[in-house]
VOVEXVEX-378914 format. One record per residue: y, x, z of N, C-alpha, C in turn. Coordinates in steps of 0.1 Angstrom, whole numbers, padded with zeros to 4 digits, always signed. Layout:
// VOVEXVEX-378914
YXZYXZYXZ ...
//
This chain:
// VOVEXVEX-378914
-0026+0183-0200-0034+0171-0204-0028+0164-0216 -0037+0160-0225-0032+0153-0237-0027+0139-0233 -0019+0133-0241-0013+0120-0238-0024+0109-0241 -0033+0106-0232-0044+0097-0234-0040+0084-0227 -0041+0073-0234-0038+0060-0228-0048+0056-0218 -0044+0053-0206-0053+0049-0195-0055+0034-0196 -0068+0030-0196-0071+0015-0197-0081+0010-0187 -0088+0020-0181-0099+0016-0171-0096+0023-0158 -0094+0015-0147-0090+0020-0134-0099+0015-0123 -0103+0024-0114-0111+0021-0102-0101+0020-0091 -0100+0009-0084-0091+0007-0073-0099+0005-0060 -0099+0015-0051-0106+0013-0039-0097+0007-0028 -0103-0002-0020-0095-0010-0011-0087-0021-0017 -0093-0028-0027-0086-0038-0035-0084-0051-0028 -0090-0052-0016-0088-0065-0008-0077-0063+0002 -0071-0051+0003-0060-0049+0012-0047-0053+0006 -0036-0052+0014-0023-0056+0009-0019-0048-0004 -0020-0035-0003-0016-0027-0014-0026-0028-0026 -0038-0026-0023-0049-0026-0033-0049-0039-0041 -0047-0050-0034-0046-0063-0041-0035-0064-0050 -0023-0060-0046-0011-0060-0054-0012-0050-0066 -0017-0038-0064-0019-0029-0075-0029-0035-0085 -0040-0040-0081-0050-0046-0090-0043-0058-0098 -0036-0066-0091-0029-0077-0098-0020-0073-0109 -0012-0062-0106-0002-0057-0116-0010-0051-0128 -0020-0044-0125-0027-0037-0136-0034-0047-0145 -0041-0057-0140-0047-0067-0149-0037-0075-0157 -0025-0077-0151-0015-0085-0158-0010-0077-0170 -0012-0063-0169-0007-0055-0179-0018-0049-0188 -0029-0057-0188-0041-0055-0197-0049-0042-0194 -0049-0038-0181-0058-0028-0177-0071-0034-0173 -0082-0027-0174-0095-0032-0169-0097-0026-0155 -0098-0034-0145-0098-0029-0131-0112-0033-0124 -0118-0022-0118-0129-0025-0109-0124-0022-0095 -0124-0033-0087-0118-0032-0073-0129-0032-0063 -0129-0022-0054-0139-0022-0043-0133-0029-0031 -0142-0034-0023-0138-0040-0010-0150-0038+0000 -0147-0040+0013-0157-0039+0023-0163-0052+0026 -0156-0060+0034-0162-0073+0038-0157-0085+0030 -0145-0084+0024-0140-0095+0016-0145-0095+0002 -0147-0107-0004-0151-0108-0018-0139-0114-0025 -0136-0107-0036-0125-0112-0045-0130-0118-0058 -0123-0127-0063-0126-0132-0076-0114-0135-0084 -0115-0135-0098-0104-0137-0106-0107-0145-0119 -0098-0152-0124-0099-0159-0137-0098-0149-0148 -0093-0137-0146-0092-0127-0156-0105-0119-0158 -0108-0118-0171-0120-0110-0174-0117-0095-0173 -0105-0091-0170-0101-0077-0168-0104-0072-0154 -0109-0081-0145-0111-0077-0131-0125-0080-0127 -0131-0070-0120-0144-0071-0114-0144-0066-0100 -0150-0072-0090-0150-0068-0076-0164-0064-0072 -0165-0053-0065-0177-0048-0059-0175-0048-0044 -0183-0055-0036-0182-0055-0022-0191-0046-0015 -0191-0046-0002-0199-0037+0007-0197-0022+0004 -0185-0019+0001-0182-0004-0001-0174+0000+0012 -0182+0005+0022-0177+0008+0035-0174+0023+0036 -0162+0027+0037-0159+0042+0037-0164+0049+0049 -0168+0041+0059-0174+0047+0071-0189+0049+0070 -0195+0044+0060-0210+0045+0059-0214+0058+0052 -0226+0062+0054-0231+0075+0049-0233+0075+0034 -0236+0064+0028-0239+0063+0014-0228+0058+0005 -0216+0058+0011-0205+0052+0003-0202+0060-0010 -0203+0074-0008-0200+0083-0020-0209+0081-0031 -0222+0079-0028-0232+0076-0038-0229+0063-0045 -0225+0053-0038-0221+0040-0044-0209+0042-0053 -0199+0049-0049-0187+0052-0057-0191+0059-0070 -0199+0070-0068-0203+0077-0080-0210+0069-0090 -0219+0060-0085-0226+0051-0094-0216+0042-0102 -0206+0037-0094-0196+0028-0101-0188+0036-0111 -0185+0049-0108-0178+0057-0118-0186+0059-0131 -0199+0062-0129-0208+0064-0141-0210+0051-0149 -0211+0040-0142-0213+0027-0149-0200+0021-0155 -0189+0022-0148-0176+0016-0152-0168+0026-0161 -0170+0039-0159-0163+0049-0167-0148+0048-0166 -0142+0048-0154-0128+0047-0153-0121+0061-0157 -0109+0060-0161-0101+0072-0164-0093+0076-0152 -0091+0067-0142-0083+0070-0131-0088+0062-0118 -0086+0068-0107-0090+0062-0094-0077+0061-0085 -0074+0049-0081-0063+0047-0071-0069+0043-0058 -0067+0052-0048-0073+0049-0035-0062+0042-0026 -0065+0029-0023-0056+0021-0014-0063+0018-0001 -0075+0024+0001-0082+0021+0013-0077+0030+0025 -0075+0023+0036-0070+0031+0048-0073+0022+0061 -0075+0029+0072-0075+0022+0085-0062+0023+0091 -0056+0012+0095-0043+0012+0101-0044+0014+0116 -0034+0018+0123-0035+0021+0138-0035+0009+0147 -0046+0001+0146-0047-0011+0154-0053-0009+0168 -0063+0000+0169-0070+0002+0181-0069+0017+0186 -0070+0019+0199-0068+0032+0205-0082+0038+0209 -0093+0031+0207-0106+0036+0212-0110+0049+0204 -0118+0057+0211-0123+0070+0205-0131+0067+0192 -0139+0057+0193-0147+0053+0181-0138+0050+0169 -0127+0042+0171-0118+0038+0161-0111+0050+0155 -0107+0060+0163-0101+0072+0159-0110+0080+0150 -0123+0081+0153-0133+0087+0145-0134+0081+0131 -0134+0068+0131-0135+0060+0119-0122+0062+0110 -0111+0062+0117-0098+0065+0110-0098+0078+0104 -0103+0088+0111-0103+0102+0105-0113+0102+0093 -0124+0095+0094-0134+0094+0083-0128+0088+0071 -0121+0076+0073-0116+0068+0061-0103+0074+0056 -0094+0078+0064-0081+0083+0060-0080+0097+0056 -0090+0105+0059-0090+0119+0058-0102+0124+0049 -0113+0125+0056-0125+0131+0049-0129+0123+0036 -0128+0110+0037-0132+0102+0025-0123+0105+0013 -0110+0107+0016-0101+0109+0005-0104+0122-0002 -0107+0132+0005-0110+0145-0001-0123+0144-0009 -0133+0137-0003-0146+0135-0010-0143+0127-0023 -0134+0117-0023-0131+0110-0035-0125+0118-0046 -0116+0127-0041-0109+0136-0051-0120+0145-0058 -0129+0151-0049-0139+0160-0055-0148+0152-0065 -0151+0140-0061-0159+0131-0070-0151+0129-0083 -0138+0126-0083-0130+0124-0094-0130+0136-0103 -0129+0148-0097-0129+0161-0105-0142+0163-0111 -0153+0161-0104-0167+0163-0109-0169+0154-0121 -0164+0142-0121-0166+0132-0132-0156+0132-0142 -0147+0142-0142-0137+0144-0152-0127+0132-0154 -0123+0126-0143-0113+0116-0143-0099+0122-0146 -0090+0115-0151-0077+0121-0155-0067+0120-0144 -0068+0110-0136-0058+0108-0125-0065+0104-0112 -0060+0109-0101-0064+0104-0088-0051+0102-0080 -0048+0089-0076-0036+0085-0069-0041+0081-0055 -0035+0087-0045-0037+0083-0031-0025+0077-0025 -0026+0065-0020-0014+0058-0014-0011+0064-0001 +0000+0069+0001+0004+0076+0014+0017+0069+0020 +0022+0075+0030+0034+0069+0037+0046+0078+0035 +0057+0072+0035+0070+0080+0033+0075+0086+0046 +0080+0098+0046+0086+0104+0057+0077+0106+0069 +0064+0109+0066+0054+0110+0077+0059+0121+0088 +0063+0132+0083+0067+0143+0092+0078+0139+0101 +0088+0131+0096+0099+0126+0104+0094+0116+0114 +0085+0107+0110+0080+0097+0119+0072+0103+0130 +0066+0115+0128+0058+0122+0139+0068+0127+0150 +0081+0128+0146+0090+0133+0156+0095+0122+0166 +0091+0109+0162+0096+0098+0170+0088+0098+0184 +0096+0099+0195+0090+0100+0208+0084+0086+0213 +0088+0076+0206+0083+0062+0210+0070+0059+0204 +0064+0068+0196+0051+0065+0190+0040+0064+0200 +0031+0054+0198+0019+0054+0206+0009+0065+0202 +0000+0068+0210-0010+0079+0206-0018+0075+0194 -0021+0063+0192-0029+0059+0180-0020+0060+0168 -0007+0056+0169+0002+0057+0157+0004+0072+0153 +0005+0081+0164+0007+0095+0161-0006+0100+0154 -0017+0096+0159-0030+0100+0153-0031+0096+0138 -0026+0084+0136-0026+0078+0122-0017+0086+0113 -0005+0089+0117+0004+0096+0109+0000+0111+0107 -0006+0117+0117-0012+0130+0115-0023+0130+0105 -0031+0120+0105-0042+0120+0095-0037+0119+0081 -0026+0111+0079-0020+0109+0066-0013+0122+0062 -0006+0129+0071+0001+0141+0068-0009+0152+0064 -0020+0153+0071-0030+0163+0069-0036+0161+0055 -0040+0149+0051-0046+0147+0039-0037+0149+0027 -0024+0146+0029-0014+0149+0018-0014+0164+0015 -0013+0172+0026-0013+0187+0024-0026+0192+0016 -0037+0186+0020-0050+0190+0013-0050+0185-0001 -0044+0173-0004-0043+0168-0018-0035+0178-0026 -0024+0182-0021-0014+0190-0029-0019+0204-0031 -0028+0208-0022-0034+0222-0024-0044+0223-0035 -0049+0211-0039-0059+0211-0050-0053+0215-0063 -0059+0226-0069-0055+0231-0082-0065+0227-0092 -0063+0218-0101-0073+0213-0110-0066+0207-0123 -0074+0204-0133-0069+0198-0145-0066+0183-0142 -0073+0177-0133-0070+0163-0129-0056+0162-0123 -0048+0151-0127-0035+0149-0120-0038+0142-0107 -0034+0149-0096-0036+0144-0082-0022+0141-0077 -0021+0128-0072-0008+0123-0068-0009+0117-0054 +0000+0120-0046+0002+0113-0033+0014+0104-0035 +0012+0091-0036+0023+0082-0039+0027+0076-0025 +0039+0080-0021+0043+0077-0007+0053+0065-0007 +0049+0055+0000+0057+0042-0001+0061+0038+0013 +0071+0029+0013+0077+0024+0025+0073+0009+0027 +0069+0006+0039+0066-0008+0043+0061-0017+0032 +0049-0016+0028+0043-0024+0018+0040-0039+0022 +0042-0048+0014+0039-0062+0017+0034-0069+0004 +0027-0080+0005+0022-0087-0007+0016-0100-0003 +0006-0104-0011+0000-0117-0010-0009-0119+0002 -0014-0108+0007-0023-0108+0019-0015-0108+0031 -0016-0119+0039-0007-0121+0051-0014-0119+0064 -0025-0111+0064-0032-0109+0077-0027-0097+0085 -0018-0090+0079-0013-0078+0086-0003-0082+0097 +0000-0073+0106+0010-0076+0117+0023-0070+0114 +0026-0065+0102+0039-0059+0099+0049-0071+0098 +0062-0067+0096+0073-0077+0098+0072-0089+0088 +0071-0086+0075+0071-0097+0065+0060-0108+0067 +0047-0103+0068+0037-0113+0070+0038-0120+0084 +0043-0113+0094+0045-0119+0107+0055-0130+0106 +0067-0128+0100+0077-0138+0098+0071-0150+0090 +0065-0147+0079+0060-0158+0070+0050-0166+0078 +0041-0160+0085+0030-0168+0093+0037-0176+0104 +0047-0171+0110+0054-0179+0121+0061-0191+0115 +0068-0189+0103+0075-0200+0097+0066-0210+0092 +0054-0206+0086+0044-0216+0081+0039-0225+0092 +0039-0219+0104+0034-0227+0116+0046-0235+0122 +0058-0234+0116+0069-0241+0122+0076-0235+0134 +0073-0222+0136+0078-0215+0148+0091-0208+0145 +0099-0207+0155+0112-0200+0154+0110-0185+0153 +0120-0177+0149+0119-0163+0148+0127-0156+0158 +0121-0146+0165+0129-0137+0174+0131-0124+0167 +0144-0119+0168+0147-0106+0162+0153-0097+0173 +0149-0084+0173+0154-0075+0182+0169-0072+0179 +0177-0069+0189+0191-0065+0188+0199-0076+0181 +0208-0072+0172+0216-0081+0165+0212-0084+0150 +0200-0079+0147+0194-0082+0133+0200-0073+0122 +0208-0063+0126+0214-0055+0116+0206-0042+0112 +0195-0040+0118+0186-0029+0115+0183-0029+0100 +0185-0018+0094+0183-0017+0079+0168-0012+0076 +0162-0018+0067+0148-0015+0063+0146-0016+0048 +0136-0010+0043+0132-0011+0029+0118-0015+0028 +0115-0026+0020+0102-0031+0019+0097-0029+0004 +0084-0027+0003+0079-0024-0011+0069-0034-0014 +0072-0042-0025+0062-0053-0029+0050-0046-0036 +0038-0051-0032+0026-0044-0036+0024-0043-0051 +0028-0054-0058+0027-0054-0073+0035-0042-0079 +0047-0039-0073+0055-0029-0078+0048-0015-0076 +0040-0014-0066+0032-0001-0065+0023+0001-0077 +0017-0011-0082+0010-0010-0094+0018-0005-0106 +0031-0010-0107+0040-0006-0117+0043+0009-0116 +0044+0014-0104+0046+0028-0102+0034+0036-0107 +0022+0031-0105+0010+0038-0109+0010+0038-0125 +0014+0027-0131+0014+0027-0146+0024+0037-0151 +0035+0039-0144+0046+0048-0147+0040+0063-0146 +0032+0065-0136+0026+0078-0134+0017+0081-0146 +0009+0072-0149+0000+0074-0161+0007+0077-0174 +0017+0069-0176+0025+0070-0189+0032+0083-0190 +0037+0088-0179+0046+0100-0179+0038+0112-0174 +0025+0111-0172+0016+0122-0169+0021+0130-0156 +0024+0123-0146+0030+0129-0134+0019+0134-0124 +0023+0143-0115+0014+0147-0105+0022+0152-0092 +0015+0154-0081+0022+0159-0069+0026+0148-0060 +0034+0151-0050+0039+0141-0041+0051+0133-0047 +0050+0120-0047+0060+0112-0053+0064+0101-0043 +0077+0099-0042+0083+0089-0033+0086+0076-0041 +0083+0065-0035+0085+0052-0041+0087+0041-0031 +0097+0032-0033+0099+0021-0024+0107+0010-0031 +0109-0001-0023+0115-0013-0029+0129-0011-0034 +0135-0021-0040+0147-0019-0047+0160-0019-0039 +0159-0023-0026+0172-0025-0018+0170-0023-0003 +0180-0018+0003+0180-0017+0018+0186-0030+0023 +0178-0037+0032+0182-0050+0037+0181-0050+0052 +0188-0059+0058+0188-0061+0073+0177-0070+0077 +0172-0069+0089+0162-0078+0095+0167-0093+0094 +0180-0095+0097+0185-0108+0097+0184-0114+0083 +0188-0106+0073+0187-0111+0059+0173-0114+0055 +0164-0105+0059+0150-0108+0056+0145-0121+0062 +0148-0124+0075+0144-0136+0081+0150-0148+0074 +0163-0148+0070+0169-0159+0064+0163-0161+0050 +0159-0150+0043+0153-0152+0030+0140-0158+0030 +0132-0154+0040+0118-0160+0042+0119-0175+0046 +0129-0178+0055+0131-0192+0059+0134-0201+0047 +0143-0196+0039+0148-0204+0027+0137-0207+0018 +0126-0199+0017+0115-0201+0008+0103-0208+0014 +0100-0205+0026+0087-0209+0033+0089-0221+0042 +0101-0223+0048+0102-0233+0059+0102-0247+0053 +0094-0256+0060+0094-0270+0057+0102-0278+0067 +0106-0271+0078+0115-0278+0087+0125-0268+0092 +0134-0272+0101+0145-0264+0106+0139-0253+0114 +0142-0240+0110+0138-0229+0118+0150-0221+0123 +0149-0218+0136+0160-0211+0143+0157-0196+0144 +0168-0188+0143+0166-0173+0146+0173-0170+0159 +0166-0164+0168+0172-0160+0181+0172-0144+0181 +0182-0139+0188+0184-0124+0189+0182-0119+0203 +0173-0109+0204+0171-0103+0217+0180-0091+0218 +0193-0094+0222+0203-0083+0222+0201-0073+0233 +0192-0075+0242+0189-0065+0253+0180-0054+0248 +0174-0056+0236+0165-0047+0230+0172-0039+0219 +0173-0026+0220+0180-0018+0210+0170-0017+0198 +0176-0017+0186+0168-0016+0174+0176-0009+0163 +0174+0005+0162+0182+0013+0152+0175+0014+0139 +0183+0019+0129+0177+0021+0116+0166+0032+0117 +0155+0031+0110+0145+0040+0110+0148+0053+0102 +0142+0064+0106+0144+0077+0100+0139+0076+0085 +0129+0069+0082+0124+0068+0069+0134+0062+0059 +0142+0053+0064+0152+0047+0055+0163+0057+0052 +0167+0065+0062+0177+0075+0061+0172+0086+0051 +0160+0090+0052+0155+0100+0043+0153+0095+0029 +0149+0082+0028+0148+0076+0015+0161+0075+0008 +0172+0072+0015+0185+0071+0009+0190+0085+0004 +0187+0095+0012+0190+0109+0008+0183+0112-0005 +0170+0109-0006+0162+0112-0018+0168+0104-0030 +0172+0092-0027+0177+0083-0038+0190+0089-0043 +0198+0094-0035+0211+0100-0039+0209+0112-0047 +0198+0120-0044+0194+0132-0052+0185+0129-0063 +0183+0116-0066+0174+0111-0077+0160+0117-0076 +0155+0117-0064+0141+0122-0062+0131+0110-0061 +0136+0098-0062+0128+0086-0061+0123+0081-0074 +0110+0077-0075+0104+0073-0088+0112+0060-0092 +0117+0060-0104+0125+0050-0110+0117+0040-0118 +0114+0029-0112+0106+0018-0119+0113+0005-0116 +0113-0004-0126+0119-0017-0124+0111-0025-0113 +0118-0030-0103+0111-0037-0092+0115-0051-0090 +0107-0059-0083+0110-0072-0079+0121-0072-0068 +0130-0082-0069+0139-0084-0058+0131-0090-0047 +0137-0090-0035+0130-0096-0023+0127-0111-0025 +0137-0118-0030+0135-0133-0031+0125-0136-0042 +0125-0128-0053+0116-0130-0064+0101-0128-0059 +0100-0117-0052+0086-0114-0047+0082-0124-0036 +0091-0129-0028+0087-0139-0018+0083-0152-0025 +0089-0156-0036+0086-0168-0043+0072-0166-0049 +0069-0154-0054+0055-0151-0060+0045-0153-0049 +0048-0148-0037+0038-0149-0025+0037-0164-0022 +0048-0171-0021+0048-0185-0018+0039-0193-0027 +0040-0190-0040+0032-0197-0050+0019-0191-0053 +0016-0180-0046+0004-0172-0048+0002-0169-0063 +0012-0162-0068+0012-0160-0083+0004-0147-0086 -0009-0148-0082-0018-0137-0085-0031-0143-0090 -0037-0136-0100-0049-0142-0105-0061-0137-0097 -0059-0129-0087-0070-0124-0078-0069-0131-0065 -0080-0138-0061-0080-0146-0049-0091-0140-0040 -0090-0143-0027-0101-0139-0017-0110-0151-0015 -0123-0149-0017-0132-0160-0015-0134-0163+0000 -0132-0175+0004-0134-0179+0017-0149-0180+0020 -0153-0176+0033-0167-0176+0036-0171-0190+0039 
//
């Protein structure tokens, strides 16, 4: 592929944690972004961003809608941030998860190839195969990880001129605080003036990835013409205790206490161990990243030009 400057990007799932951060980073760096969302409406003071709603990956006509957007907007790259997380265990939800996380991704790749896009980036998860070995996974979590693992294999089997990338990240967080993962959970509790409970002694090590940095990783991929499976994560390994104290120092308006549930064991995750091995072997994408405190301040001040319109 010739070294063509990417300037127009279609971001699917732009109202989610990762998609919102990716879109924010891209428009800050003078990319034109068309972001799709399902139920949420986004707006921005930047003329570099446009939002199209009612793009439901579970609907029969979503591909026709996406193809029309591609023909009208003429993007050079598509970043797929849309995914259903393992929240429900019902049969219907599993079917939807398979549709969104698996079939739709392959359909989007084929659409990108058909329309001669230069890059297709799918946001994946780090160390999926190792996570599947965890005996404590619920059935719905195992189903979710399997769907992610299957689609990555399918993505990497595609042989084409288009650069196809599975960008595998660890524990993403950002401006959207509706998720039940650790950082938004802590922030929301502190904003309500509630104390924080931590399993074990708080020394569990984790790595968190600020969603804007995922956008920076995508820009790096464009610039360096990369393809294949790529690992990417936040700048530092931190403990749960340090995370809680950092969030308290920025978000708390009154005295917040941390209590430890020492009767509950909480060990370092396999993903962190694998990430550190990859980092030592220099297999991790090297991009300048926000520190935890800097990213938390940005979230606190909502330092994003993309907002969600309240109903």
